[in-house]
N, C-alpha and C positions, 0 to 999 in steps of 0.2 A: 132633140125633137120635142115641142111643145106640144101642147093640148093632152088628151087623154091616153096617149099611146106613145110607148117608148119601144125603139131600136135596141135589142142589148148587144148586138156584135153587128158588127158593119158585112157579115155574110149571113146574115139571118133573112130569110124570106116571111119572115112573120114580125108584127107589132103585138108588144104584148098592153094590155089596159093598166093603164096607174089608176084607175078608179073607174065608177061603172059608167060608159059609154052609153049615151040616151039616143034611142033611135032617131034617124031625122037631121042629127050634125054631120057637118061638113069636115072630112079628114084629108090634111094633105098627106101622101103617100111619098115614100125617099125619092121616087122618080118625077114628084113634082106634079103627078097626077091627083086631083082632089075627088074623092067618093064621098056620097053620102050613105051614111048607116042605114038600112032597112029594119034593123033588129038592135035591141039593146046588146052591149057586149058587158058582161059581167066583169068586177076587177079580177086581174091576172089572168084573163082570156085571152087568147091569140086572135088576129086577123092576119090574111093575107097581104104582104107589103107589094105584091105583083100578083099576076097570074101564076097559078101553079096546077102543073100537068099531072094529071092521074099517074102514079107510080114515080114521081120524082118526091124526093128527100126534103122533109120540112127541117129546116134549120134553125134552133133556137139556142141562145149562147154560141152561138158558130159550130153547134154539134148536132148530127141528127137525133132526134127526137121521134121521127115517125115517117111513114109513106103515105101520101096523097091516094087515097082510095077512089077519088075521082077528080075531074077537074076542078079546082078553086080558083074564082075570079078575085080578082083585086079586090081588098076589102070586105071580103066574105069572114064569116065567122069560122075558125079553123079549131076542130073541137072532134070530141071521137065518133061523130057522125060521119066524119070526112077525112079522118087519117088512122092509119094503124100503128101499133107499136113498131120502134126499130131499134130496141134496146137489145144487146147481145146476149145470148144466155148464159155467158159465162161471168164471172166477176173474181175481181183480185182482192186477196183478202191478206192480212196482215197478221203473223203470230206473233206471240209473246215477246220474240226477240226482234219484232219489225220486219223478217223475212216476207215477201208476196208471196203468196200461193194461189194459184189459179185453181177455181173448183167451179165443176159445171153443175149447172140447175138442175 
């Protein structure tokens, strides 16, 4: 994908800004739809690559990173104002011998 945005994984429903994307620029989304940014999008921030429904998982790197807290239209900024975390409350740690241990938060 050319331009200021990059899709990191084909499963992703967000695009990541490779640089500051100024308001007013046209962005071609993966489905061929072209949108015009209404607000600047900072480096490394995300926009929706398609319409995302409230309650739908946000996928980045092909993995869930959050849940939409409202409907997010294609091309809209995806950030803390319209998603909540989807990280699990447990983590796998390795001990000194390389054995995995699951730890609850």
